[in-house]
C-alpha positions as CSV (number, residue, x, y, z in Angstrom):
1,M,89.7,127.7,-15.3
2,I,88.9,127.4,-11.8
3,F,87.6,124.2,-11.0
4,T,84.6,124.9,-9.5
5,T,81.7,122.6,-8.4
6,R,78.5,123.0,-6.1
7,F,76.5,121.4,-3.5
8,A,72.7,122.0,-4.1
9,P,70.1,120.1,-1.5
10,S,66.6,121.3,-0.9
11,P,65.3,122.6,2.3
12,T,62.5,120.2,3.0
13,G,64.1,117.9,5.2
14,P,67.2,116.6,6.7
15,L,70.0,115.8,5.6
16,H,71.1,112.3,5.5
17,L,74.1,110.2,4.7
18,G,73.6,110.0,1.1
19,H,74.1,113.8,1.2
20,A,77.0,114.1,3.7
21,F,78.6,111.5,0.6
22,S,77.9,114.0,-2.5
23,A,78.6,117.4,-0.5
24,L,82.4,115.3,0.7
25,C,82.6,114.2,-3.1
26,A,82.3,117.8,-4.5
27,H,83.8,119.4,-1.6
28,D,86.9,117.4,-1.7
29,A,87.4,117.3,-5.3
30,A,87.6,121.2,-5.2
31,D,89.5,120.9,-2.2
32,A,92.1,119.0,-4.3
33,A,92.4,121.2,-7.2
34,G,92.8,124.5,-5.6
35,G,89.1,125.6,-6.8
36,V,85.7,126.3,-5.5
37,F,83.3,124.7,-3.6
38,L,79.5,126.6,-3.5
39,L,76.6,126.0,-2.1
40,R,73.3,126.3,-3.2
41,I,69.8,126.4,-2.1
42,D,67.0,124.4,-4.4
43,D,64.0,126.3,-2.8
44,L,61.7,126.7,-5.6
45,D,58.8,124.5,-4.1
46,Q,58.2,127.0,-1.4
47,S,54.9,124.9,0.1
48,R,57.8,122.3,0.9
49,C,60.9,124.1,2.0
50,R,61.4,125.3,5.4
51,P,63.5,127.7,6.8
52,E,64.2,125.9,9.9
53,W,65.3,123.0,7.1
54,E,67.9,125.2,5.7
55,A,69.4,126.2,8.8
56,R,70.3,122.5,9.6
57,I,71.6,122.2,6.2
58,F,73.9,125.0,7.2
59,A,75.2,123.6,10.4
60,D,75.5,120.0,9.2
61,L,77.7,121.1,6.3
62,A,79.3,123.3,8.8
63,W,80.1,120.5,11.4
64,L,80.9,118.3,8.8
65,G,84.1,120.7,8.5
66,L,83.0,121.9,4.4
67,A,82.9,125.6,4.0
68,W,81.6,126.9,0.7
69,A,82.5,130.4,-1.1
70,E,79.7,133.5,-0.3
71,P,77.0,134.4,-0.9
72,V,75.0,131.1,-1.2
73,M,72.8,131.1,-4.2
74,R,69.0,130.7,-3.9
75,Q,67.0,129.1,-6.4
76,S,63.8,131.4,-5.2
77,D,65.4,134.9,-5.9
78,R,65.9,133.8,-9.4
79,L,63.1,133.7,-10.8
80,P,62.8,136.2,-12.7
81,R,66.3,134.7,-14.9
82,Y,64.3,131.1,-15.4
83,R,60.9,133.2,-17.1
84,G,63.4,135.2,-19.2
85,A,65.0,131.8,-20.2
86,L,61.8,130.0,-20.6
87,G,61.0,132.8,-22.6
88,S,63.5,132.8,-25.4
89,L,62.6,128.9,-26.0
90,W,58.9,129.6,-26.5
91,E,60.0,133.2,-28.6
92,R,61.8,129.9,-30.5
93,G,58.9,127.8,-30.8
94,L,60.7,125.1,-28.8
95,L,57.8,124.9,-26.2
96,Y,54.1,123.9,-25.7
97,P,52.0,124.1,-23.0
98,C,50.1,121.0,-21.9
99,R,47.1,120.2,-19.3
100,C,47.9,116.7,-18.9
101,S,47.4,115.3,-15.3
102,R,50.0,112.6,-14.1
103,A,46.9,110.3,-14.7
104,D,46.7,111.5,-18.0
105,I,49.9,110.1,-18.8
106,R,49.9,107.5,-17.8
107,A,46.8,106.4,-18.9
108,A,47.9,107.7,-22.6
109,A,51.3,105.5,-22.3
110,S,49.3,102.6,-21.1
111,A,47.1,102.4,-23.7
112,P,47.0,99.0,-25.5
113,Q,47.9,100.6,-29.1
114,E,51.2,101.7,-26.9
115,G,52.4,98.8,-25.7
116,A,54.4,99.0,-22.6
117,P,55.1,102.2,-21.6
118,L,58.8,104.2,-21.6
119,H,60.5,105.5,-19.0
120,G,62.7,108.1,-19.0
121,P,64.5,110.8,-16.3
122,D,61.0,112.0,-15.5
123,G,59.0,108.7,-15.6
124,I,57.1,107.9,-18.4
125,V,58.0,109.6,-21.5
126,Y,55.4,111.6,-22.1
127,P,53.4,110.1,-25.3
128,G,52.6,113.7,-27.1
129,T,49.1,114.4,-26.3
130,C,49.2,117.9,-26.0
131,R,52.0,118.5,-28.3
132,P,51.3,120.8,-31.5
133,A,51.5,120.6,-35.3
134,R,53.5,123.6,-35.3
135,P,54.8,126.1,-32.5
136,P,52.1,128.1,-30.3
137,T,52.2,131.8,-30.7
138,G,51.2,134.8,-29.1
139,P,52.1,135.7,-25.4
140,M,53.6,132.4,-23.1
141,P,50.9,131.0,-21.0
142,D,51.2,130.7,-17.3
143,L,50.5,126.6,-17.8
144,P,52.7,123.7,-17.7
145,L,55.6,124.0,-20.5
146,R,57.0,121.4,-22.7
147,L,60.1,121.3,-24.5
148,D,59.3,120.0,-27.9
149,M,62.3,117.4,-27.9
150,A,62.3,117.2,-31.9
151,R,62.3,120.9,-32.4
152,A,65.1,121.3,-29.8
153,M,67.3,118.4,-31.3
154,A,67.1,120.2,-34.8
155,A,67.6,123.3,-33.3
156,L,71.4,122.6,-32.0
157,S,74.3,123.1,-34.0
158,A,76.7,120.6,-32.5
159,P,76.2,117.0,-31.4
160,V,74.7,116.4,-28.1
161,E,78.1,115.0,-25.6
162,F,79.6,115.0,-22.6
163,I,82.5,113.8,-20.7
164,E,81.9,111.7,-17.7
165,T,85.2,111.4,-15.3
166,G,82.6,108.9,-13.0
167,T,81.0,105.7,-13.9
168,G,77.2,106.3,-14.7
169,P,75.0,103.4,-13.1
170,R,75.5,101.0,-15.8
171,G,79.6,101.5,-16.1
172,E,79.2,104.3,-18.5
173,T,82.1,106.6,-19.0
174,G,84.3,108.6,-21.2
175,R,83.0,110.8,-23.8
176,I,78.7,110.3,-23.9
177,A,76.6,110.9,-26.0
178,P,73.0,110.5,-25.9
179,H,70.6,109.5,-28.7
180,D,67.3,108.8,-29.7
181,L,66.4,111.6,-26.8
182,F,62.7,111.8,-28.5
183,F,62.0,107.9,-27.8
184,S,64.1,107.6,-24.0
185,V,63.4,111.3,-22.7
186,G,61.0,112.7,-24.2
187,D,59.2,116.1,-24.2
188,V,60.9,117.0,-20.9
189,T,58.7,120.2,-18.8
190,L,60.8,122.8,-18.1
191,A,57.9,124.9,-16.3
192,R,55.1,124.1,-13.5
193,P,52.9,127.1,-12.7
194,G,54.1,128.0,-8.6
195,L,57.4,126.6,-9.2
196,G,58.8,128.8,-12.0
197,A,60.8,126.2,-13.6
198,S,61.9,122.6,-13.4
199,Y,64.8,121.5,-12.0
200,H,66.1,120.4,-15.5
201,L,66.3,124.2,-16.5
202,S,67.2,125.9,-13.3
203,V,70.4,123.7,-12.7
204,V,71.3,124.3,-16.4
205,L,71.3,128.1,-15.5
206,D,72.6,128.3,-12.4
207,D,75.4,126.4,-13.1
208,A,76.3,128.3,-16.1
209,D,75.7,131.6,-13.9
210,Q,78.5,130.3,-11.1
211,N,80.9,129.5,-13.7
212,V,80.4,125.5,-12.4
213,T,83.1,123.9,-14.2
214,H,82.6,120.2,-12.7
215,V,79.4,118.6,-12.0
216,I,79.3,116.2,-8.9
217,R,76.2,114.2,-8.3
218,G,75.1,111.0,-7.7
219,H,73.8,108.1,-10.2
220,D,70.5,108.8,-10.4
221,L,70.5,112.1,-11.9
222,F,73.3,110.2,-14.9
223,D,70.2,110.2,-17.0
224,A,69.0,113.6,-16.6
225,T,72.5,115.0,-18.1
226,A,70.9,114.1,-21.8
227,I,68.5,116.9,-21.1
228,H,71.1,119.1,-19.4
229,I,73.4,119.0,-22.4
230,V,70.3,119.9,-24.5
231,L,69.1,122.6,-23.1
232,Q,73.1,123.7,-22.5
233,G,73.1,123.5,-26.2
234,L,70.1,125.7,-27.2
235,F,71.0,128.4,-24.6
236,G,74.7,128.5,-26.0
237,L,76.6,127.5,-22.3
238,P,79.6,125.8,-21.4
239,V,79.1,121.9,-21.0
240,P,80.9,121.3,-17.6
241,V,82.5,118.0,-16.7
242,Y,80.2,115.3,-15.0
243,R,80.9,112.8,-12.8
244,H,77.8,110.4,-11.4
245,H,79.0,108.9,-8.3
246,R,77.3,105.9,-6.3
247,L,74.3,105.9,-4.2
248,I,74.6,105.6,-0.7
249,R,71.7,102.9,0.3
250,D,70.6,101.3,3.4
251,E,70.7,97.6,4.9
252,N,67.7,96.4,2.6
253,G,69.5,98.4,-0.8
254,R,67.1,101.4,-1.2
255,R,68.6,104.5,-1.9
256,L,68.4,107.0,1.2
257,A,65.4,109.8,1.3
258,K,64.5,112.6,3.5
259,R,62.4,110.4,5.1
260,D,64.8,108.6,6.6
261,D,65.4,110.4,9.7
262,A,67.5,107.3,11.1
263,R,70.1,108.0,8.7
264,A,69.9,111.9,9.4
265,I,73.6,113.6,10.2
266,S,72.2,115.4,12.8
267,T,71.0,111.9,14.6
268,Y,74.5,110.8,14.0
269,R,75.2,113.4,15.6
270,A,72.6,113.5,18.2
271,A,74.1,110.0,19.0
272,G,77.8,111.4,19.6
273,L,79.2,110.2,16.6
274,S,81.5,112.5,14.8
275,P,82.7,114.1,11.5
276,I,85.5,111.6,11.3
277,D,83.1,109.0,11.9
278,I,80.6,110.0,8.9
279,R,83.6,110.3,6.8
280,R,84.5,107.0,7.6
281,M,80.9,105.3,7.1
282,V,80.8,107.3,3.7
283,A,84.0,107.3,2.4
284,P,84.1,108.3,-0.9
285,T,86.6,105.4,-2.3
286,P,85.8,102.3,-5.1
287,D,85.8,99.7,-1.6
288,A,83.7,101.8,1.0
289,P,80.6,100.1,1.9
290,E,77.7,101.0,-0.2
291,H,75.2,99.5,2.7
292,V,74.9,101.7,5.9
293,S,72.9,101.6,9.4
294,P,71.3,103.4,11.8
295,P,73.3,104.4,14.9
296,R,72.4,102.0,17.9
297,G,69.5,102.8,19.7
298,S,67.7,105.0,17.0
């Protein structure tokens, strides 16, 4: 099987040094293995995505010296695929509609009798307010849809586990077998009106359809991997090998975000730095500094 990995940014703002680090990690791993590096555009949130940001993604990655296989997959082209997968889960009784707002969830999870709210990969673990006693029937509604985690786990025919070749945020490595997903992850949302599908559903289907064998991404997504391998099991999809890498942070220890324009790749380009300079700043090596500073004068 050909070593295949990918980088999947959202065109909602400028790529920063954290994106450069993740893209370089994936690209260089594929290159070293004689494999394939894919670029995928995560553009499901059309209210925030902009053509000019997508164009800058291509320009920044090409300037860094990265090359990717064509054609580039865009998630906005795959809504029927996601809808079909949701329909199959609905028919199996593994989804249910949820009308709770974030404020509702926060209030329910923070009720005195509940104790301190638990936090999972998607924030506060859903307290089950809308979870039905029996699977809903009839047509799948155009409402937010949650995965009934208890029923999903019962439907799996194999253990939930994956291989981590890097290290998780708490030093996890090797064969990982997440447990207590009902309590630690909860009933995650898989569909929202206007978006078509959640990140969790789309990334699992996209990786499988593109024959991705190795997923290389940041520590911030390590805990979400448990959700992804549950979905892979439900759909009968192969589980890739995972490698989670450190995050690039600013001088205050905060991980970089799209709003941090001072560390955008284009800002360093405009300041006269070269792709080699960027590689040195975010060198994917164990002894590389985790904190980066904006270019002088920014």
